[in-house]
C-alpha positions in Angstrom: 120.3 112.2 126.8 120.7 115.9 126.1 120.4 118.6 129.1 117.0 119.9 127.7 115.4 116.4 127.9 116.3 116.1 131.5 115.0 119.7 132.3 111.7 118.9 130.9 108.6 118.5 133.3 107.9 114.9 131.7 111.0 113.7 134.0 108.6 114.0 136.9 105.8 112.5 135.7 107.0 109.8 133.1 109.5 107.7 135.1 107.4 107.4 138.4 104.5 106.2 136.4 106.5 103.7 134.5 108.4 102.5 137.7 105.1 102.2 139.5 103.7 100.0 136.6 106.6 97.8 136.7 106.5 97.4 140.5 102.4 96.7 140.4 103.0 94.0 137.6 105.5 92.4 140.1 103.0 92.6 143.0 99.9 91.6 140.9 101.8 88.4 140.1 102.7 87.5 143.7 99.1 88.1 144.7 98.1 85.8 141.9 100.3 83.0 142.8 100.2 83.2 146.6 96.3 83.6 147.0 95.4 81.3 144.1 92.6 84.0 143.3 91.1 83.7 146.3 91.3 87.4 147.1 90.0 88.1 143.6 88.6 91.5 144.3 92.4 92.5 145.7 94.1 90.9 142.7 91.7 92.5 140.0 92.1 96.1 141.7 96.0 95.5 141.5 95.7 94.5 138.0 93.5 97.4 137.0 96.0 99.7 138.9 99.0 98.1 137.2 97.6 98.2 133.7 96.6 102.0 134.2 100.1 102.8 135.4 101.7 100.7 132.7 99.6 102.5 130.2 100.2 105.9 131.6 104.0 105.5 131.4 103.7 104.2 127.9 101.6 107.4 127.1 103.7 110.0 128.9 107.0 108.5 127.6 105.4 108.9 123.9 104.5 112.7 124.9 108.0 113.3 126.3 109.5 111.8 123.2 107.5 114.0 121.0 108.6 116.9 123.0 112.3 116.0 123.3 113.1 114.2 120.0 110.3 115.6 117.8 108.5 112.1 117.3 106.3 109.9 119.5 107.7 106.7 118.6 111.0 105.4 117.1 111.2 101.8 117.8 113.9 102.2 120.3 114.8 98.9 122.1 113.2 100.4 125.3 110.2 101.6 123.6 109.7 98.3 121.8 110.1 96.3 125.0 107.8 98.3 126.9 105.0 97.9 124.3 105.6 94.0 124.3 105.6 94.3 128.1 102.1 96.4 128.0 100.8 93.8 125.5 101.5 90.8 127.5 100.5 92.3 130.7 97.3 93.3 129.1 96.6 89.9 127.7 97.5 88.4 130.9 95.0 90.7 132.7 92.0 90.0 130.3 92.9 86.2 130.9 92.2 87.0 134.5 89.0 88.7 134.0 87.9 85.7 132.2 88.8 83.4 135.1 91.2 81.6 133.2 93.9 81.6 135.9 96.5 79.3 135.0 97.5 81.1 131.8 97.2 84.2 133.5 99.8 83.0 136.2 102.0 81.9 133.3 101.6 85.5 131.2 102.1 87.3 134.7 105.4 85.5 135.2 106.3 86.3 131.6 105.4 89.8 132.3 107.6 90.0 135.4 110.6 88.7 133.1 109.7 91.3 130.3 109.9 94.0 133.3 113.4 92.9 134.1 114.2 92.8 130.3 112.8 96.1 129.9 114.6 97.9 132.7 118.0 96.3 131.8 117.8 96.7 127.8 119.2 100.1 128.0 122.5 98.8 129.4 123.0 96.5 126.6 121.6 97.9 123.3 122.1 101.1 122.0 119.3 103.5 121.4 117.7 106.9 122.6 117.3 105.4 126.1 120.9 104.2 126.1 123.1 104.3 129.1 126.4 102.7 127.4 
């Protein structure tokens, strides 16, 4: 990452939104498993907030990419994994809203695995987000 990319105001907006989205996906999944949908309103609120933060992280990342690299999307491994994570979690949350709790639990667990992969992929594969 070049110095000008790290001096951008988006450094203070994008990473906190993305991290909060990742953490909230885990919290949503934990509540879903522990409370077995008995706290539906709380779980729905957590899911909504997780979705908004994950979506906001994705969009602000695209804006930062445009400002830094001149393109909203480059199919960087981290960008791609984040899109897969967002899509999977969105489907999981839609199943929750349709009261299909069993598939929601499995997709939410898979979303948690995708969070781990998304966070760690920059250490394994090269790309714009690479730390290797």
